MARVOPA-423209 format. One record per residue: residue number from 1; residue in one letter; chain; x, y, z of N, C-alpha, C, O in turn. Coordinates in Angstrom, 1 decimal, padded with zeros to 4 digits. Example, Ala and Ser with C-alpha at 12.3 -4.5 7.8 and 13.67 -1.06 7.14 Angstrom:
2
 num residuo cadena   n_c1   n_c2   n_c3  ca_c1  ca_c2  ca_c3   c_c1   c_c2   c_c3   o_c1   o_c2   o_c3
   1       A      A  013.2 -005.7  007.8  012.3 -004.5  007.8  013.2 -003.3  007.8  014.2 -003.3  008.5
   2       S      A  012.8 -002.2  007.1  013.7 -001.1  007.1  012.9  000.0  007.9  013.4  001.1  008.0
//
This chain:
159
 num residuo cadena   n_c1   n_c2   n_c3  ca_c1  ca_c2  ca_c3   c_c1   c_c2   c_c3   o_c1   o_c2   o_c3
   1       X      A  112.3  137.3  141.3  113.0  137.0  140.1  114.3  136.1  140.6  114.7  135.3  139.7
   2       X      A  114.8  136.2  141.7  115.9  135.4  142.2  115.4  134.1  142.3  116.1  133.2  141.9
   3       X      A  114.2  133.8  142.9  113.7  132.6  143.4  113.1  131.9  141.8  113.1  130.7  141.7
   4       X      A  112.7  132.5  140.8  112.6  131.8  139.6  113.6  131.7  139.0  113.5  130.8  138.2
   5       X      A  114.8  132.2  139.1  116.2  131.9  138.4  116.6  130.5  139.1  117.0  129.5  138.5
   6       X      A  116.3  130.5  140.5  116.8  129.4  141.2  116.0  128.1  140.9  116.4  126.9  140.9
   7       X      A  114.8  128.5  140.7  113.9  127.1  140.2  114.5  126.5  139.1  115.0  125.4  139.1
   8       X      A  114.6  127.5  137.9  115.3  127.2  136.7  116.2  126.3  136.7  116.2  125.2  136.1
   9       X      A  117.1  126.8  137.5  118.7  126.1  137.6  118.3  124.6  138.3  118.7  123.5  137.8
  10       X      A  117.4  124.7  139.4  117.0  123.2  140.0  116.4  122.7  139.0  116.7  121.4  138.9
  11       X      A  115.6  123.0  138.1  114.7  122.1  137.2  115.8  121.6  136.4  115.9  120.4  136.1
  12       X      A  116.8  122.5  135.9  117.8  121.9  134.8  118.8  120.8  135.7  119.3  119.8  135.2
  13       X      A  118.8  121.0  136.6  119.7  120.0  137.3  119.2  118.7  137.5  119.9  117.7  137.6
  14       X      A  117.8  118.7  137.7  116.9  117.4  137.9  116.7  116.9  136.5  116.5  115.7  136.4
  15       X      A  116.7  117.7  135.5  116.5  117.1  134.2  117.6  116.4  133.5  117.5  115.4  132.7
  16       X      A  119.0  117.0  133.8  120.2  116.7  133.3  120.5  115.2  133.2  120.6  114.6  132.2
  17       X      A  120.6  114.6  134.6  120.7  113.2  134.9  119.6  112.5  134.2  119.9  111.3  133.8
  18       X      A  118.4  112.8  134.0  117.3  112.1  133.2  117.9  112.0  131.8  117.9  110.9  131.2
  19       X      A  118.3  112.9  131.2  118.9  113.1  129.7  119.9  112.2  129.8  119.9  111.4  128.8
  20       X      A  120.7  112.2  130.6  122.1  111.4  130.2  121.8  109.7  130.2  122.4  108.9  129.6
  21       X      A  120.6  109.5  131.1  120.1  108.0  131.1  119.3  107.8  130.1  118.8  106.7  130.2
  22       X      A  119.0  108.5  129.0  118.0  108.1  128.0  118.8  107.5  127.0  119.9  108.0  126.9
  23       X      A  118.6  106.5  126.1  119.5  105.8  125.1  119.4  107.1  123.8  118.6  107.9  123.5
  24       X      A  120.8  106.9  123.4  120.9  107.7  122.4  120.8  107.1  120.9  121.2  105.9  120.9
  25       X      A  120.5  107.6  119.7  120.8  106.8  118.5  122.1  107.1  117.9  122.6  108.3  117.6
  26       X      A  122.6  106.1  117.8  124.1  106.2  117.2  124.5  105.5  116.2  125.3  104.6  116.5
  27       X      A  124.0  105.6  114.9  124.1  104.7  113.8  125.7  104.3  113.8  125.8  103.2  113.2
  28       X      A  126.7  104.9  114.2  128.1  104.5  113.9  128.4  103.2  115.1  128.9  102.1  114.9
  29       X      A  127.9  103.7  116.2  128.0  102.5  117.3  127.0  101.2  116.9  127.5  100.0  117.1
  30       X      A  125.9  101.4  116.4  124.9  100.5  116.0  125.6  099.5  114.9  125.7  098.3  114.9
  31       X      A  126.2  100.3  114.1  127.0  099.4  112.8  128.0  098.6  113.5  128.1  097.4  113.4
  32       X      A  128.9  099.3  114.4  130.1  098.7  114.9  129.6  097.4  115.7  130.2  096.3  115.6
  33       X      A  128.6  097.5  116.5  128.1  096.3  117.4  127.4  095.4  116.5  127.7  094.2  116.8
  34       X      A  126.8  095.6  115.8  126.2  094.6  114.6  127.3  093.9  114.1  127.5  092.7  114.3
  35       X      A  128.2  094.7  113.5  129.4  093.8  112.9  130.2  092.9  113.8  130.5  091.8  113.4
  36       X      A  130.4  093.3  114.9  131.0  092.6  116.0  130.4  091.1  116.0  131.0  090.0  116.0
  37       X      A  128.9  091.3  116.1  128.0  090.0  116.4  127.9  089.4  115.3  127.7  088.2  115.4
  38       X      A  128.1  089.8  114.0  128.1  089.3  112.6  129.5  088.5  112.6  129.6  087.4  112.1
  39       X      A  130.5  089.2  113.1  132.0  088.6  113.0  132.0  087.2  113.7  132.5  086.2  113.1
  40       X      A  131.4  087.2  114.9  131.4  086.1  115.8  130.7  084.9  115.1  131.1  083.8  115.0
  41       X      A  129.3  085.4  114.5  128.8  084.4  113.6  129.6  083.8  112.6  129.7  082.5  112.5
  42       X      A  130.1  084.6  111.7  131.0  084.2  110.5  132.3  083.4  111.1  132.9  082.6  110.3
  43       X      A  132.8  083.5  112.4  133.8  082.7  112.8  133.1  081.0  113.1  133.7  080.0  113.0
  44       X      A  131.9  081.1  113.4  131.4  079.8  113.7  131.1  079.1  112.2  131.3  077.9  112.0
  45       X      A  130.6  079.8  111.3  130.2  079.2  110.2  131.5  078.9  109.2  131.5  078.3  108.2
  46       X      A  132.5  079.5  109.8  133.9  079.4  109.0  134.7  077.9  109.7  135.6  077.3  109.3
  47       X      A  134.0  077.6  111.1  134.7  076.4  111.4  135.8  076.8  112.4  136.6  076.0  113.0
  48       X      A  135.9  078.1  112.6  137.0  078.3  113.7  136.6  078.2  115.3  135.5  078.3  115.8
  49       X      A  137.9  077.9  115.8  137.9  077.6  117.0  136.6  078.2  117.9  136.1  079.3  117.6
  50       X      A  136.2  077.5  119.2  135.4  078.4  119.8  136.1  079.5  120.5  135.4  080.6  120.5
  51       X      A  137.2  079.4  120.9  138.0  080.4  121.4  138.0  081.6  120.4  137.7  082.7  120.9
  52       X      A  138.2  081.5  119.2  138.3  082.6  118.2  137.0  082.8  118.2  136.8  084.0  118.0
  53       X      A  135.9  082.2  118.3  134.4  082.8  118.0  134.2  083.4  119.4  133.4  084.4  119.4
  54       X      A  134.6  083.2  120.5  134.4  083.8  121.7  135.2  085.1  122.0  134.9  085.9  122.8
  55       X      A  136.3  085.2  121.1  137.2  086.4  121.3  136.8  087.6  121.7  137.6  088.4  122.3
  56       X      A  135.2  088.1  121.3  134.7  089.2  121.9  134.2  089.2  123.2  134.0  090.3  123.8
  57       X      A  134.1  088.1  123.7  133.6  088.0  125.2  134.6  088.8  126.0  135.8  088.7  125.7
  58       X      A  134.0  089.6  127.0  134.9  090.2  128.1  135.0  088.9  129.1  134.2  088.0  128.9
  59       X      A  136.1  088.8  129.9  136.4  087.9  130.9  135.5  087.5  131.8  135.4  086.3  132.3
  60       X      A  134.4  088.7  132.2  133.4  088.4  133.1  132.2  088.2  132.6  131.1  088.3  133.1
  61       X      A  132.3  087.8  131.4  131.0  087.7  130.5  130.2  086.7  131.5  130.6  085.8  132.2
  62       X      A  128.7  087.2  131.2  127.7  086.3  131.8  126.6  086.1  130.6  126.4  086.9  129.6
  63       X      A  125.9  084.7  130.8  125.0  084.3  129.8  123.8  083.7  130.3  124.0  082.8  131.1
  64       X      A  122.6  083.9  129.9  121.4  083.2  130.3  121.0  082.5  128.6  121.2  083.1  127.6
  65       X      A  120.6  081.1  128.8  120.5  080.3  127.5  119.3  079.1  127.6  118.9  078.5  128.7
  66       X      A  119.0  078.9  126.7  117.9  077.7  127.2  118.5  076.3  127.3  117.8  075.3  127.4
  67       X      A  119.6  076.2  127.2  120.4  075.1  127.5  120.7  074.7  129.3  120.8  073.5  129.7
  68       X      A  120.8  075.6  129.8  121.1  075.4  131.1  120.0  076.5  132.2  119.7  077.6  131.8
  69       X      A  119.7  076.0  133.2  118.7  076.7  134.2  119.6  077.7  134.9  119.0  078.6  135.6
  70       X      A  120.5  077.7  134.9  121.3  078.9  135.6  122.2  080.0  134.6  122.5  079.9  133.4
  71       X      A  122.5  080.7  135.3  123.2  081.8  134.6  124.7  081.4  134.3  125.4  081.2  135.3
  72       X      A  125.3  081.4  133.3  126.9  081.1  132.8  127.5  081.9  133.3  127.1  083.1  133.0
  73       X      A  128.8  081.9  134.1  129.5  083.1  134.4  130.9  082.7  134.1  131.4  081.7  134.6
  74       X      A  131.6  083.8  133.3  132.9  084.0  132.8  133.2  083.3  131.3  132.7  082.2  130.9
  75       X      A  133.9  083.9  130.6  134.3  083.6  129.5  135.0  082.2  129.3  134.8  081.5  128.3
  76       X      A  135.8  082.0  130.2  136.2  080.3  130.4  135.4  079.5  130.7  135.7  078.3  130.5
  77       X      A  134.3  079.7  131.3  133.3  078.5  131.4  132.4  078.6  130.2  132.0  077.6  129.7
  78       X      A  132.1  079.6  129.7  131.5  079.7  128.5  132.1  078.7  127.4  131.5  077.7  126.9
  79       X      A  133.4  079.2  127.2  134.2  078.7  126.2  134.1  077.2  126.2  134.0  076.6  125.1
  80       X      A  134.4  076.6  127.5  134.5  075.3  127.8  133.3  074.5  127.4  133.4  073.4  126.9
  81       X      A  132.2  075.1  127.9  130.8  074.4  127.5  130.5  074.4  125.9  129.9  073.4  125.4
  82       X      A  130.8  075.4  125.2  130.5  075.1  124.0  131.6  074.5  123.1  131.4  074.0  122.0
  83       X      A  132.8  074.6  123.8  133.7  073.6  123.0  133.1  072.2  123.2  132.8  071.5  122.2
  84       X      A  132.7  071.7  124.4  132.1  070.3  124.5  130.7  070.3  123.8  130.4  069.1  123.3
  85       X      A  129.9  071.3  123.5  128.9  071.1  122.6  129.3  071.0  121.0  128.6  070.3  120.2
  86       X      A  130.4  071.7  120.6  131.1  071.7  119.5  131.2  070.2  118.8  131.0  069.8  117.7
  87       X      A  131.7  069.4  120.1  132.3  067.9  119.6  131.1  067.0  119.2  131.4  065.9  118.7
  88       X      A  129.9  067.3  119.4  128.7  066.7  119.0  128.7  066.5  117.7  128.3  065.5  117.2
  89       X      A  129.3  067.5  117.1  128.9  067.3  115.6  128.1  068.5  114.7  128.2  068.9  113.5
  90       X      A  127.3  068.7  115.6  126.2  069.8  115.0  126.8  071.1  114.7  127.8  071.6  115.3
  91       X      A  126.2  071.7  113.9  126.5  073.2  113.6  125.4  074.0  113.2  124.4  073.5  112.8
  92       X      A  125.7  075.4  113.3  124.8  076.4  112.7  125.0  076.5  110.9  126.1  076.6  110.4
  93       X      A  124.2  076.4  110.5  124.4  076.3  108.7  123.6  077.6  108.3  123.9  077.9  107.1
  94       X      A  122.8  078.4  108.9  122.2  079.7  108.6  121.8  080.3  109.7  121.3  079.6  110.6
  95       X      A  121.8  081.6  109.8  121.4  082.7  111.0  121.2  084.0  110.8  121.9  084.4  109.9
  96       X      A  120.5  084.7  111.2  120.3  086.3  110.6  119.5  086.8  112.2  119.0  086.2  113.1
  97       X      A  119.8  088.2  112.1  119.0  088.8  113.1  117.9  089.6  112.4  118.1  090.2  111.4
  98       X      A  116.7  089.8  113.1  115.7  090.5  112.3  115.2  091.2  113.6  115.2  090.7  114.8
  99       X      A  114.8  092.7  113.2  114.4  093.5  113.9  115.5  094.1  115.1  115.2  094.3  116.3
 100       X      A  116.6  094.3  114.6  117.8  094.6  115.6  117.5  096.1  115.9  117.0  097.0  115.2
 101       X      A  117.9  096.1  117.1  117.7  097.6  117.8  119.2  097.8  118.6  119.8  096.8  119.0
 102       X      A  119.7  098.9  118.6  120.8  099.1  119.5  120.6  100.5  120.0  120.3  101.5  119.3
 103       X      A  120.9  100.4  121.5  120.5  101.4  122.2  121.8  102.0  122.8  122.5  101.1  123.3
 104       X      A  122.2  103.0  122.9  123.7  103.6  123.1  123.8  104.2  124.4  123.0  105.1  124.6
 105       X      A  124.5  104.0  125.4  124.4  104.5  126.6  126.0  105.0  126.8  126.7  104.3  127.4
 106       X      A  126.5  105.9  126.4  127.9  106.2  126.3  129.0  104.9  125.7  129.2  104.6  124.6
 107       X      A  129.6  104.5  127.0  130.2  103.1  126.4  129.8  101.8  126.6  130.4  100.7  126.7
 108       X      A  128.3  102.0  126.9  127.6  100.6  126.7  126.6  100.6  125.7  126.1  101.7  125.4
 109       X      A  126.4  099.6  124.9  125.5  099.4  123.7  124.9  098.1  124.1  125.4  097.1  124.5
 110       X      A  123.5  098.3  123.8  122.6  097.0  124.2  121.7  096.9  122.8  120.9  097.7  122.3
 111       X      A  122.0  095.7  122.2  121.7  094.9  120.9  120.6  094.0  121.3  120.7  093.1  122.0
 112       X      A  119.3  094.4  120.8  118.3  093.3  121.0  117.7  093.1  119.5  117.6  094.0  118.7
 113       X      A  117.3  091.9  119.4  116.9  091.3  117.9  116.3  089.8  118.1  116.3  089.1  119.1
 114       X      A  115.6  089.5  116.9  114.9  088.2  117.0  116.0  087.4  116.3  116.5  087.8  115.2
 115       X      A  116.4  086.1  116.9  117.5  085.4  115.9  116.6  084.3  115.1  115.8  083.6  115.7
 116       X      A  116.8  084.2  113.8  116.2  083.1  113.1  117.4  082.2  112.5  118.4  082.8  112.1
 117       X      A  117.3  080.9  112.5  118.5  080.2  112.1  117.9  078.7  111.8  116.8  078.2  112.0
 118       X      A  119.1  078.2  111.2  118.9  076.5  111.1  120.3  076.1  111.3  121.4  076.5  110.9
 119       X      A  119.9  074.8  112.2  121.3  074.1  112.4  121.0  072.7  112.1  119.9  072.2  111.9
 120       X      A  122.2  072.3  112.0  122.4  070.6  111.3  123.0  069.9  112.4  123.9  070.3  113.2
 121       X      A  122.5  068.7  112.5  122.8  067.9  113.4  123.7  066.6  112.9  123.3  066.2  111.8
 122       X      A  124.6  066.1  113.3  125.6  065.1  112.9  125.2  064.3  111.8  126.0  064.1  110.8
 123       X      A  123.8  063.8  112.0  123.2  062.9  111.1  122.5  063.6  110.0  121.7  062.9  109.4
 124       X      A  122.8  064.8  109.7  122.3  065.5  108.3  121.0  066.2  108.6  120.6  067.1  107.8
 125       X      A  120.3  065.8  109.9  118.9  066.3  110.1  118.9  068.0  110.4  119.8  068.5  111.0
 126       X      A  118.0  068.7  110.0  118.3  070.1  110.2  116.9  070.6  110.9  115.8  070.1  110.8
 127       X      A  117.2  071.6  111.6  116.3  072.3  112.8  116.3  073.5  112.6  117.3  074.0  112.1
 128       X      A  115.1  074.3  112.8  114.8  075.8  112.8  114.9  076.1  114.4  114.5  075.6  115.4
 129       X      A  115.6  077.4  114.0  116.0  078.1  115.5  115.4  079.4  115.6  115.5  080.2  114.7
 130       X      A  114.7  079.6  116.7  114.3  081.1  116.8  114.5  081.4  118.4  114.2  080.7  119.3
 131       X      A  115.1  082.6  118.5  115.1  083.2  119.9  115.1  084.8  120.2  115.7  085.7  119.6
 132       X      A  114.4  084.8  121.1  114.5  086.7  121.5  115.9  086.8  122.3  116.2  086.2  123.4
 133       X      A  116.7  087.5  121.7  118.1  088.0  122.1  118.6  089.4  122.6  118.1  090.4  122.1
 134       X      A  119.4  089.3  123.6  119.7  090.6  124.1  121.4  090.4  124.2  121.8  089.4  124.8
 135       X      A  122.2  091.3  123.8  123.7  091.3  123.9  123.9  092.6  124.5  123.4  093.6  123.9
 136       X      A  124.6  092.7  125.6  125.1  094.0  126.1  126.6  094.0  125.9  127.3  093.1  126.2
 137       X      A  126.9  095.2  125.4  128.4  095.4  125.1  128.9  096.5  125.7  128.1  097.4  126.0
 138       X      A  130.1  096.7  126.1  131.0  097.6  126.8  132.3  098.0  126.0  133.0  097.1  125.5
 139       X      A  132.5  099.1  125.9  133.7  099.5  125.0  134.8  099.2  126.3  134.5  099.8  127.3
 140       X      A  135.7  098.5  126.1  136.7  098.2  127.0  138.0  098.4  126.2  138.0  097.9  125.0
 141       X      A  139.1  099.0  126.6  140.1  099.0  125.9  140.3  099.5  124.4  141.2  099.2  123.6
 142       X      A  139.0  100.3  124.2  139.0  100.7  122.7  138.1  099.8  121.7  138.0  100.1  120.5
 143       X      A  137.6  098.6  122.4  137.0  097.6  121.7  135.7  097.4  122.4  135.5  097.4  123.7
 144       X      A  134.7  097.1  121.4  133.4  096.6  122.0  133.4  095.1  122.4  133.5  094.1  121.6
 145       X      A  133.3  095.1  123.7  133.1  093.6  124.2  131.9  093.1  124.6  131.0  093.8  124.9
 146       X      A  131.7  091.7  124.6  130.3  091.4  125.0  130.2  090.8  126.4  130.8  089.8  126.7
 147       X      A  129.6  091.6  127.4  129.6  091.4  128.7  128.4  090.6  129.2  128.5  089.8  130.2
 148       X      A  127.3  090.8  128.4  126.1  090.0  129.0  125.4  089.5  127.7  125.5  090.1  126.6
 149       X      A  124.8  088.4  127.8  123.8  088.0  126.8  122.7  087.1  127.3  122.9  086.2  128.2
 150       X      A  121.3  087.3  126.6  120.4  086.5  127.1  119.5  086.0  125.9  118.8  086.7  125.2
 151       X      A  119.7  084.7  125.8  118.9  084.0  124.5  117.9  083.3  124.8  118.0  082.1  125.1
 152       X      A  116.7  083.8  124.7  115.4  083.2  124.9  114.7  082.5  124.1  114.2  083.2  123.3
 153       X      A  114.5  081.2  124.0  113.9  080.5  122.7  112.5  081.0  122.5  111.9  081.5  123.4
 154       X      A  112.1  080.7  121.3  111.0  081.2  120.9  110.3  079.8  120.7  110.8  078.9  120.0
 155       X      A  109.2  079.8  121.4  108.6  078.4  121.1  107.2  078.6  119.9  106.2  079.2  120.1
 156       X      A  107.6  077.8  118.7  106.7  077.9  117.7  105.3  077.5  118.2  105.2  076.9  119.3
 157       X      A  104.4  077.9  117.5  102.9  077.8  117.7  102.4  076.3  117.6  103.0  075.6  116.8
 158       X      A  101.7  075.9  118.1  101.5  074.7  117.7  100.2  074.6  116.8  099.2  075.3  117.0
 159       X      A  100.3  073.7  115.9  099.5  073.3  114.7  097.9  073.4  115.1  097.1  073.1  114.2
//
């Protein structure tokens, strides 16, 4: 009997870390994280400064995107690059997330979604945009901060 109890305790101890590592569904956190993302998009659509658009970024933010073949390290570097891109005169005129999913691990939330949007160049020409997106948020000082993102373009099928 003593061995059976020991095995049960051992089994419980082995399973507990596994359960803690599994993502939980937390509709409140999902709504908060999606709202933070949409607020950043709204700041862009309203023509706010890149610094205001990037207010949600953690100082040590990292990003992979289709514009550069390397990881972009740091909020300051990201902001400087996007400020220069903003000078080109093009802007996003529509965008939304499809198939959004938020996985919550304590104070970390991972948002994955398909981005669809339209951008307009300085000359008025529009382009459709699509991406497979991942955003990793961490709760820092009571606020959800974006610590990493990966924006992978979706290549449209050839006709």
